[in-house]
C-alpha positions in Angstrom: -19.3 11.2 13.4 -19.8 14.8 14.4 -20.3 16.7 11.1 -19.1 20.1 12.3 -16.9 21.5 15.0 -16.0 25.1 15.6 -14.2 27.2 18.2 -13.8 31.0 18.5 -11.9 32.3 21.5 -10.9 35.7 22.6 -7.3 35.2 23.6 -7.4 38.3 25.8 -10.5 37.6 27.9 -10.4 33.8 27.5 -14.1 33.7 26.6 -15.1 31.3 23.9 -17.9 29.9 21.7 -17.6 26.4 20.4 -19.0 23.0 19.5 -17.1 19.7 19.5 -13.9 21.6 20.2 -12.5 18.5 22.0 -13.3 16.2 19.1 -10.4 14.4 17.5 -10.4 14.9 13.7 -8.0 13.5 11.0 -5.6 16.4 10.9 -5.0 16.8 7.2 -2.6 19.8 6.7 -3.2 21.3 10.1 -0.6 18.9 11.5 1.9 21.2 9.7 1.3 23.9 12.2 2.9 21.8 14.9 5.8 20.9 12.6 6.4 24.5 11.7 6.4 25.5 15.4 9.1 22.9 16.1 11.2 24.2 13.2 11.0 27.8 14.6 11.8 26.6 18.1 14.8 24.6 16.9 16.1 27.6 14.9 15.5 29.9 18.0 17.7 27.5 20.0 20.4 27.7 17.4 20.2 23.9 16.6 19.3 24.7 13.0 19.8 27.7 10.8 17.4 29.1 8.2 20.1 28.8 5.5 20.7 25.1 6.2 20.2 23.0 3.1 18.0 19.9 2.5 18.0 17.6 -0.5 14.7 16.7 -1.9 14.8 12.9 -2.0 12.5 10.3 -3.7 11.0 9.1 -0.4 9.9 12.6 0.6 8.5 13.8 -2.7 4.8 13.5 -3.3 2.5 15.0 -5.9 1.1 18.5 -5.1 0.8 22.1 -6.1 3.5 23.5 -3.9 6.9 24.7 -5.0 8.8 21.8 -3.6 6.1 19.3 -4.7 6.8 20.4 -8.3 10.6 20.3 -8.0 12.8 17.5 -9.3 14.4 15.2 -6.8 18.0 16.0 -5.9 17.4 19.8 -5.8 18.5 21.7 -2.7 16.3 23.9 -0.6 17.1 25.9 2.5 15.1 25.5 5.7 13.2 28.8 5.3 12.0 27.8 1.8 10.7 24.5 3.2 8.9 26.1 6.1 7.4 28.9 4.0 6.2 26.4 1.4 4.7 24.2 4.1 2.7 27.0 5.7 1.9 29.2 2.7 1.4 26.6 0.0 0.6 23.6 2.1 3.5 21.8 0.4 3.6 18.1 1.2 7.1 17.3 0.0 8.7 20.0 2.2 6.7 18.7 5.1 7.9 15.1 4.5 11.5 16.4 4.4 11.0 18.0 7.8 9.3 14.9 9.2 12.3 12.9 8.1 14.7 15.3 9.7 13.0 15.5 13.1 11.4 12.1 13.2 7.8 11.2 14.4 9.0 10.6 18.0 10.5 14.1 18.4 7.6 15.8 16.7 5.1 14.0 19.0 7.2 14.8 22.1 7.1 18.5 21.1 3.3 18.3 20.6 2.9 16.7 24.0 5.1 19.4 25.6 2.5 22.0 24.5 -0.2 20.1 26.4 -2.0 19.1 23.2 -3.5 15.7 24.1 -5.4 14.9 21.0 -2.8 15.7 18.4 -0.4 13.1 17.0 1.7 12.5 13.9 1.7 8.9 12.7 2.5 9.2 9.0 4.0 11.3 6.3 2.0 13.4 3.9 0.5 11.5 1.0 1.3 8.1 2.5 -1.8 6.2 1.4 -0.2 2.8 2.4 0.0 4.0 6.0 -3.6 5.3 5.9 -4.8 1.9 4.8 -3.0 0.5 7.8 -5.0 2.9 10.0 -2.0 5.2 10.7 -3.5 8.6 10.7 -2.6 12.1 11.9 -5.0 13.7 14.3 -5.7 17.0 16.0 -8.5 18.9 17.7 -9.7 22.5 17.7 -8.9 22.6 21.5 -5.3 21.6 20.8 -4.9 24.2 18.1 -6.4 27.0 20.2 -4.0 26.0 23.1 -1.0 26.1 20.8 -1.8 29.5 19.4 -2.6 30.9 22.8 0.8 29.8 24.1 2.4 31.1 20.9 0.9 34.6 21.4 2.0 34.6 25.0 5.6 33.9 23.8 5.6 30.6 25.7 6.8 28.8 22.5 8.8 31.4 20.7 10.2 34.8 21.4 8.2 37.9 20.2 10.3 38.3 17.0 9.9 34.7 15.9 6.2 34.6 16.9 5.6 37.6 14.5 7.5 35.9 11.7 5.6 32.7 12.2 2.2 34.5 11.9 3.4 36.5 8.9 4.2 33.2 7.1 0.6 32.1 7.8 -1.1 35.3 6.3 -2.4 34.5 2.8 -3.6 36.9 0.1 -5.9 34.5 -1.6 -9.1 34.0 0.4 -11.1 32.1 -2.2 -10.9 28.8 -0.3 -11.2 30.2 3.2 -14.2 29.8 5.5 -12.6 32.2 8.1 -12.3 34.9 5.4 -16.1 34.6 4.9 -16.8 34.8 8.6 -14.4 37.7 9.2 -14.4 39.7 5.9 -11.7 42.3 5.6 -9.9 41.1 8.7 -6.3 40.2 8.9 -6.1 36.4 9.4 -3.0 34.2 9.9 -4.5 30.8 8.9 -3.9 27.3 7.8 -6.5 25.0 6.1 -6.6 21.5 4.9 -8.8 18.9 3.2 -8.7 15.1 3.5 -11.0 12.3 2.2 -12.0 9.8 4.8 -12.6 6.1 4.4 -16.4 6.7 4.0 -15.7 8.8 1.0 -16.6 12.1 2.7 -14.3 15.1 2.7 -13.2 16.8 5.9 -12.3 20.5 5.8 -10.3 22.2 8.5 -9.2 25.8 8.9 -7.7 27.4 12.0 -5.7 30.6 12.8 -5.5 34.0 14.4 -7.9 36.8 13.6 -7.1 40.4 14.6 -10.1 42.5 15.5 -9.6 46.0 16.9 -6.1 45.1 18.1 -7.4 42.0 19.9 -6.3 38.5 19.0 -8.9 35.7 18.5 -8.4 32.0 17.8 -10.8 30.9 15.1 -11.1 27.3 14.0 -13.6 25.2 12.0 -13.8 21.6 11.1 -16.6 19.9 9.1 -17.3 17.1 6.8 -19.4 17.0 3.6 -19.9 14.8 0.5 -17.8 17.3 -1.4 -15.9 20.5 -0.7 -16.3 23.3 -3.2 -17.0 27.1 -3.2 -20.7 26.5 -2.5 -20.1 24.3 0.6 -17.5 26.7 1.9 -19.8 29.6 1.5 -22.7 27.8 3.3 -20.4 26.8 6.2 -19.1 30.4 6.4 -22.7 31.8 6.4 -23.9 29.4 9.1 -21.0 30.0 11.4 -21.2 33.8 10.9 -24.8 33.7 12.0 -23.9 31.6 15.0 -21.2 34.1 16.0 -23.5 37.1 15.6 -26.1 35.4 17.8 -23.6 35.0 20.6 -21.4 38.1 19.9 -21.5 39.7 23.3 -20.8 36.5 25.2 -18.0 35.7 22.7 -16.3 39.1 23.4 
């Protein structure tokens, strides 16, 4: 298995620098980007409203650190709360509620409509039984770059909703971010995720949009390691930063 993949792309010029960008990785929490895009698209088409309420049911609730993860079953949350928690806190229970509402088939149809060939949703968050049955969610850096490129060109959402979507992805805490180490001090709308594979290794993903001198760049990294901690994230950030510096002119 490829141990590392990365893709940096100037979304203005189209120039890119990457390795294993087409590789299909277990998606972890990056599948939530596609689900959130579908939520925004559905609201924009007036088929849902941000104030619509959802009940946290037992089948959707899983353990986690997010706001909805920690809530009691039976509690009501509006659509904006669910989407914000999914993107900002990587909340799994809110994600499961949205998967239940839209259904795997509709979510996958939306992903296909974006031209994302390697991405698929096959299970809910935290569904270890499904994972043991080889049902896994997948994505690739190429697919994520394509989705963000279309987003910024307003081919998925209008300009207002595109801005709201990216603002929901901007995080103040950069302690667990490889991209923040590669692009220190830059504004980054990002999503990351960690998942343990069957071999016992951990897979780390992070993708998003970096703004540099008013230009937008897609930046995405995926790698596996025996453990994921501050040290491994720092090392990955330093290696990728050096790679980017070596090819800076071509990248721009």
